[in-house]
N, C-alpha and C positions, 0 to 999 in steps of 0.2 A: 187353273188356279194354283198358286204357289203356297207352300207351307213354310212359315217363318218360326224357327224354334229358338232364336236367340236375339238379344238386343246388341246392336253394334256399339252404341254409346248413347250419349244424351246431348240434345241441341244446346243445353245450358252449360256444358262443359267447355272450357276454353279451347281445347283441342278441336272441337266440332263446330264451334260457333263461327270461326273464321272460314272453315270449309263450306259451311251452309250459306254464308253471305252470297247473295246473288244467284243462288241455286234455285231450281224449280223444286218446290216442296209439295208433294201429294199428302194432304192430311188424312190421318186415320182418326176420325172423331170418335171418342168413346165417353160414355157416362162413367161416373165414379164407380158404379156397380159393375159395368163391363170390364173395366180396368183391373178389377179384383180377380177375375177369372183368368185361369191359365190356358184355357182352350176355348176358342170361339172362331166364328167366321163373320166377316163384316166388310162392307164396301168403303173404299176411300172416297174422298171428295171428288177425285178424278174418275171414279167409276170402276176401279180394280177391285176384284174380289180377293181379300186376303184371309188366309187361314192361319191363326196363330196357335202354336202348340208349344208353350213353354213348360219347363220342368216343373214338377209338383212344388208348390210353395212360392213360385216366382209369379210376379205380377208386373204389369206395365206402369210406368210413371209418365207424367206429363214431359214431353219432349224426347222420349225414347225413340231412337232411330232403328228401324227394322230393315231398311234397305238403302244403300248408297251406291250410285252408279257415277264413277268418276268421269267417264267418257261423255255421258249426257248431262253431267252436273245436276243430278236430280236425286231426290231422297223421299222415302216415306217416313213420315214422322207422326208420333202419337200426340193428340191434343185431347186432354181429359177435361171434360165439362163437369163442374161440380153442381150437385143438385141443391136446391134451396132447403135450408134447415130451419127448424123452429127452436129457439132457446127459451127455456122456462126458468125463471129465478124462483127457487123454492126456499130461499133463506128465511122467509117470514115464518116457515113452518118448523123451524129449528127448535123453538121452545115449547112446542105444543106436545101433549101426550101422543104416543104412537098411534093409537086407535083414532084419534082426532085428525092427525096429519094425513 
């Protein structure tokens, strides 16, 4: 198992989007909660076990590149899946007394 302690770039940056075109990408799928952690172990879609150990206060973003192999034209890229959320409109409670709201 390899340990990755830095991000090489992001797939959405102009410098990387051209390089990654046509490359084999092994996706590291993360939930939004996993992406906030700076240390974790997870399998990629291709079955590789990745250990991520970023500096304190750093987290991964969608499209972050953890590995790039020029010879094999392959990369490991993070894909962050957002969780469903519930939105509650509380505007109608604005004029009510505090204990009633």
